[in-house]
Steps between C-alpha positions, in 0.01 A plus 500: 500500500123528464324837475371457856856451627647808330553830677333748265446837663258596220268210579190566710382148569582226752793571729585821310154639575567435870835681473340802335214511750753472785731781391202728433370432854847576641530809277171635639600442863818705444303760301277541806776465760711784357218720363583782743866544404462683164222720643682587823520872437131557427392261777712688754359834381140376498517350851732766641773249585843596626810338349535282812137387474539394136819308586296332773251385236791343309604309812146388580455382142759223549451426872228236465660328200761312705256297715242496219730313263555228759128473580393510134753224426336278762150578371609424143633157596173427685230645272671527161603799284163539329309597815785687671599725207134580429456596867808725500389681185144539631586604855792716385261729316336603831796682662579635153159668489553608862820678399328666204234637737736596786453851640793521741831340591353248746256358244771485233741334746251224588428433132869480409571267791221264390620516139825340610338155482438546125877474454476138615318397182834417336530186714176350366609501138829327582304195618250525211771510232691214666189280471472551124857493368758218503830555681691553173282805419428618853774762529395662172131495594558638851732763350233624260245496782724700733650737242182594316292515816755711684474751216163604647672758722683657203178493295330690781773765490449539124118497483347626826605867467342500151180339632483762775537775237226347283253520789646840591430726793628470853339156533667357188738296715205345685348374175837363387541308828139384471563367148774272632262365765230443241739307274601282795135437593397407144801273443429307820192359322684452169775307681262278696299416187797412279755301702540164674750418773649210303486349151225244452586175675776650717499499880528818707728394785435659839720507812403287800458817705451867416581628850873522423754388241593134523867403534653155489797508741602640840757735347240638260263565791750737662601654167134582429470677837818700425380597150175638643684756717589749220134526399399605851806725521393678181154565647667634816716724281190633322344569841815689601468713185143590599593567866612833651852400394386508135201681346315517834174344379487255791539600864776346707241291687342372178844416360596307813170311490575396140854392593363279780227373269756400236709317761193310626396425141841349431465280809152391385630440146785289639250298703303429181819384330558265795145360490524425128856363508557341845492157338850559354639477855348157564500328162699521181322625189532242219768599248253519214298775672791715619598838363779731614383828652846647438391520134224739610736697725748559216224617264368731773841668530533532122155658466588736786791623285322497162138612543584683822758712322269553202222643718747723682688619191186571296382734777830694524647489148318808360632710790848347458515601132349843574758571772799353317442646152291810587198372306140611544278248675319429171831428324627297796177297510530412131867405538433290812206320333756313288584298813139385553432456127759222484255279693304414186780286359759460779285294733377261226861488380624392843238226510584383146876485571421307818296246302781455248812498715389400850360685802812520717748591226271776371449644848876502566571694180213747543574564868866569421389737223261670741778563751731643232212708360436674830871561557503677162186696599684618814770653279264719294551871554447826308823447301343201322327554163127466569454237229769279660328532840169396342662197334658403835160524672334288228777237514467480878122478460538202265687297762257604776184405311643195324604388850140537616388284209761237584397494868140422412610249239623296801229574760231264356750211473560457874171354626188527281243490782682782682562720195262773618660518843854491362416769242331703774805491725744570217280783371478646849879503520501729196295752698722449805797587279329817378432613859863429596652678199275806526585530867870486412442767234354734763830479691773504232581653161419341162844343454490313833138397431601329175801335666279359779280336236810362329614359836173315557524365145845358587341339808233350273772371265674323790176340626436365149776245553271337761218465247451178306392494137137371485505164323318170482147490639309623803239282670152624588201320650167539320149508651484119492819464703698380199851627425551684173840600361554840334802564276706810584736504202 
């Protein structure tokens, strides 16, 4: 194996340079996206926020990410990762500065809502990394990208309070938030100046249409329409949380207008899917150009259970440990951070195992482990030794995050020209899962919450039997209309 073919994480040239640039871009988007969480107390005090208002900021922070990941996926397939990631990093700094300068709840709420689109940056790097690495290394590369980039939120929790203290005074938090925006702004230029969409001589394949995801059979057309429903349902659920039935930020009239708007948007979205794919009802797509959308649907469900549960559990675990073991919030935060810290190696590990032993087999094992892990978590109570509870949380975390790595080891192997859109939809399902699980948590106790996650993991395990192991080659058409074959094993 030549030096250029090797996977050397300590190399900073060629494809490895692209990997490092990609995870740093992702890291910064998460650093910005979650910059309010570790400073919540001082932000609330400075702006005079009630507990309900700060919780509303948490909801608004994720609201836009669900549609944004789908839209950013389409834009990535059309314009390429170089331009799209640079744009996200550049534009993301603006609402970040808005939040740093906010004087009241309304201004802060608008800024946090707009910052939701920064969380869509993850999708861009999935396509970028898939362009530079061969299938046999793709799981490992995507795992490092996802795991190290995702650590941006934990890095924010560790560094931003200290940055705020360095600046000091009642505005210290504003400077800390501003620093994250400045880093994002500066790196947008660094990124654009140092990357290419593809290796020299390679073709960047684009979909025939960017209006909606292409499918290649009648059954897949209807399955796509069905799989879009949970994303709209999650947005309706978020609206319900903001309505008089929840935190009462939106009036009943405004909430109803949004519900109707979401229903009309789904109808419009479905029409776009029809316009792009109506040919499948009149002519058969040649075998060489077909792909199975059920592959996407299975990965969506798995990411719902993996990343969805991670987002939900990370937000509640400190309180769970504090309540169960009578810890201070500082102690509970440190204990709970073990769950998120696992990301650095678990996600790359899941991708690596997937490369070595196969996508489907790895996902089956990790999903089963995830289900068992959450069943064990549901059994934790005050009679457990704290160290055993921590080990159980870390073991569960391994299966969750390794599962995320294994999901995105498979995503780029379905249809290269649609990788952005597929990654966008799968990524959005992670956020849909978080909304679902956090809503469940608001209605039940911790034990039932963990068991519900385990139940959805079992559902994911069952759907995996409908997934086919990616193998052989996928066909794409280049700019000259010629067919090129891409190996997926």
